[in-house]
C-alpha positions in Angstrom: 129.6 -96.5 -96.4 128.1 -99.6 -95.0 129.5 -99.0 -91.8 127.5 -95.8 -91.5 124.6 -98.7 -90.7 126.1 -99.4 -87.5 125.5 -95.8 -86.9 121.9 -95.7 -87.6 121.8 -99.1 -85.7 122.9 -97.3 -82.8 120.9 -94.2 -83.2 117.8 -96.5 -83.6 118.7 -98.3 -80.4 118.9 -94.8 -79.0 115.4 -93.9 -79.9 114.1 -97.6 -78.7 115.4 -96.7 -75.6 113.8 -93.1 -75.3 110.6 -94.6 -76.6 111.0 -97.4 -73.6 112.0 -94.5 -71.2 109.0 -92.7 -72.2 106.5 -96.1 -71.7 108.2 -97.0 -68.0 108.6 -93.7 -66.5 107.6 -94.7 -62.8 105.5 -91.4 -62.4 103.1 -93.2 -64.9 102.5 -96.0 -62.4 102.5 -93.5 -59.6 99.7 -91.5 -61.1 97.7 -94.4 -62.1 97.7 -95.9 -58.5 96.9 -92.5 -57.4 94.0 -92.5 -59.7 92.6 -95.4 -58.4 92.9 -94.3 -54.8 91.5 -90.8 -55.6 88.8 -91.9 -57.3 87.7 -94.2 -54.5 88.1 -91.0 -52.2 86.0 -88.9 -54.6 83.1 -91.4 -54.7 82.9 -91.4 -50.6 83.2 -87.7 -50.7 80.5 -87.6 -53.1 78.4 -89.6 -50.6 79.6 -87.5 -47.9 78.9 -84.4 -49.7 75.4 -85.7 -50.0 74.9 -86.8 -46.7 76.0 -83.5 -45.1 73.4 -81.7 -47.2 70.7 -83.9 -46.3 71.3 -83.7 -42.6 71.8 -79.7 -42.9 68.3 -79.6 -44.6 66.9 -82.2 -42.0 68.3 -79.7 -39.3 66.9 -76.6 -40.8 63.4 -78.4 -40.9 64.0 -79.2 -37.2 65.3 -75.4 -36.4 61.9 -74.2 -37.8 59.3 -76.6 -36.6 60.9 -76.0 -33.0 60.6 -72.0 -33.8 56.7 -72.6 -34.9 55.6 -74.3 -32.1 57.6 -71.9 -29.7 55.9 -69.1 -31.8 52.3 -70.6 -31.0 53.3 -71.6 -27.5 54.4 -67.7 -27.0 51.2 -66.5 -28.7 49.0 -68.2 -26.2 51.1 -67.5 -23.4 50.5 -64.1 -24.5 46.7 -64.1 -24.4 46.9 -65.7 -20.8 48.5 -62.7 -19.9 47.0 -60.3 -21.5 43.7 -61.2 -20.0 42.4 -61.5 -23.2 40.9 -64.6 -22.3 38.3 -64.7 -19.2 36.2 -67.9 -19.3 37.8 -70.9 -17.3 36.9 -73.4 -19.6 39.3 -71.4 -22.3 41.6 -70.6 -19.8 41.6 -74.6 -18.8 42.1 -75.3 -22.4 44.7 -72.9 -23.0 47.0 -73.9 -20.4 46.2 -77.6 -21.5 47.4 -76.8 -24.8 50.9 -74.8 -23.7 51.5 -77.8 -21.7 51.2 -79.7 -25.0 53.0 -77.6 -26.5 56.2 -77.6 -24.1 56.1 -81.7 -24.5 55.9 -80.7 -28.5 59.4 -78.9 -28.3 60.9 -81.2 -25.8 60.2 -84.0 -28.5 61.2 -81.3 -31.6 64.6 -80.3 -29.3 65.4 -83.9 -29.1 65.2 -84.9 -32.8 66.9 -81.3 -33.6 69.7 -82.3 -31.0 69.8 -86.0 -32.7 70.5 -84.4 -36.1 73.0 -81.8 -34.9 74.8 -85.1 -33.5 74.6 -86.4 -37.0 75.9 -83.5 -38.5 78.6 -83.2 -36.7 79.8 -86.2 -36.8 79.3 -86.5 -40.8 80.9 -83.0 -41.2 84.0 -84.5 -39.2 83.7 -87.4 -42.4 83.8 -85.2 -45.0 86.2 -82.8 -43.9 88.6 -86.0 -43.5 87.6 -87.1 -47.1 88.1 -83.4 -48.5 91.5 -83.4 -46.8 92.7 -86.4 -48.4 91.3 -85.5 -51.4 93.2 -82.0 -51.6 96.2 -84.4 -50.8 96.0 -86.6 -53.6 95.7 -83.7 -55.8 98.4 -82.1 -54.7 100.6 -85.3 -55.2 98.9 -85.7 -58.9 100.1 -82.3 -59.5 103.6 -83.3 -58.3 103.5 -85.9 -60.3 102.4 -84.4 -63.4 104.9 -82.1 -63.2 107.9 -84.5 -62.4 106.5 -86.6 -65.5 106.0 -83.6 -67.9 109.7 -82.6 -67.3 111.0 -86.1 -67.9 108.9 -86.4 -71.1 110.2 -82.9 -72.1 113.6 -84.1 -71.9 113.3 -87.3 -73.5 111.4 -85.6 -76.5 114.2 -83.6 -77.0 116.6 -86.5 -77.0 114.7 -88.4 -79.3 114.6 -85.1 -82.0 118.2 -85.1 -81.5 118.6 -88.7 -82.4 116.1 -88.3 -85.2 117.5 -85.4 -86.7 121.1 -87.3 -86.8 119.4 -90.5 -88.1 117.7 -88.6 -90.8 121.4 -87.1 -91.9 122.9 -90.9 -91.9 119.9 -92.4 -93.8 120.5 -89.3 -96.6 123.8 -90.9 -97.2 122.9 -94.7 -97.6 121.0 -96.0 -100.8 117.3 -96.5 -100.2 117.3 -100.1 -100.7 120.1 -101.0 -98.5 117.9 -98.2 -95.5 114.9 -100.7 -96.9 116.5 -103.8 -96.2 118.4 -102.8 -92.8 115.0 -101.9 -91.4 113.2 -105.2 -92.5 115.8 -107.1 -90.8 115.9 -104.9 -87.8 112.0 -105.4 -87.1 112.3 -109.2 -87.8 115.1 -109.5 -85.6 114.4 -107.7 -82.7 115.3 -104.3 -83.1 119.0 -105.6 -84.5 119.2 -105.2 -88.4 123.3 -104.7 -88.9 125.8 -106.0 -86.6 129.8 -105.5 -87.0 131.9 -108.4 -87.1 134.1 -108.5 -84.4 136.8 -110.9 -84.4 135.0 -114.1 -85.7 131.9 -113.4 -84.0 128.8 -111.6 -85.2 127.6 -109.3 -82.8 124.2 -109.5 -83.5 123.5 -113.4 -82.8 126.8 -113.5 -80.9 127.8 -116.6 -83.5 131.3 -117.4 -84.3 131.3 -117.6 -88.2 133.3 -120.7 -90.0 136.3 -120.1 -91.7 134.4 -120.9 -95.1 132.3 -118.0 -94.3 135.1 -115.8 -93.2 137.0 -116.3 -96.3 134.1 -115.8 -98.6 134.0 -112.9 -96.4 137.1 -112.0 -97.2 137.0 -112.4 -101.0 133.9 -110.0 -101.2 134.1 -106.8 -102.9 134.2 -104.0 -100.0 130.7 -102.2 -100.8 129.0 -105.6 -101.2 126.1 -106.1 -98.7 127.3 -109.4 -96.4 124.5 -110.9 -94.5 125.1 -113.8 -91.5 123.8 -117.1 -93.0 122.7 -117.8 -89.3 120.8 -115.4 -88.3 119.8 -113.2 -91.7 121.5 -109.8 -90.6 123.7 -107.4 -92.5 127.0 -107.7 -91.3 129.4 -104.9 -91.4 133.4 -105.7 -91.8 135.4 -103.2 -89.4 138.8 -102.6 -87.9 137.9 -105.2 -85.5 137.1 -108.3 -87.9 139.4 -111.2 -88.0 139.6 -111.5 -92.1 
């Protein structure tokens, strides 16, 4: 029956390996690195979106300002051409105002052009950042899909080993399983080891002749412990006694 401890030990090691693989999947590190890079791009994209929004509002205002001055000039031009203004002085003032409005339109159009150029440049930056953010999102989806598939496979293995372990545990005395578990936690995951030749395969140390004689004389169901490492020592067909 004690040899079933070796089956339990083997299953526990396989479960440990599955747990290690779950934690050390390369997709975990890749996703963490990607999240850091994506976070930086997302922050830049928010700033770019804000800048583009501000510039679009500024351009809209500039367009409105130019349009208002042009309408005022058109009204004055219409008054002059309609003959409504007959006073020479009033005509002179109106012409003077139209000239001022022309200069104002020119200044506003220059400002409008400057805003348009800034907006165009900002939109290029925004589009580039958006493309990078989309690429990150696509890569993230790919990595998550690969990770989830790997985790599903590992979870299936874990469930399989867990079921097999439960069957083995059911065949062993509770006290023996508890002792094994305590030793396993204390000895780096190895609570029981076979005696191969004259060597404990838990610590790889060769037993002294006196220890081997004591093991040989022990009853088959007696639970043996290696004096050096404390692990449960299981006799097998490969033991030299």
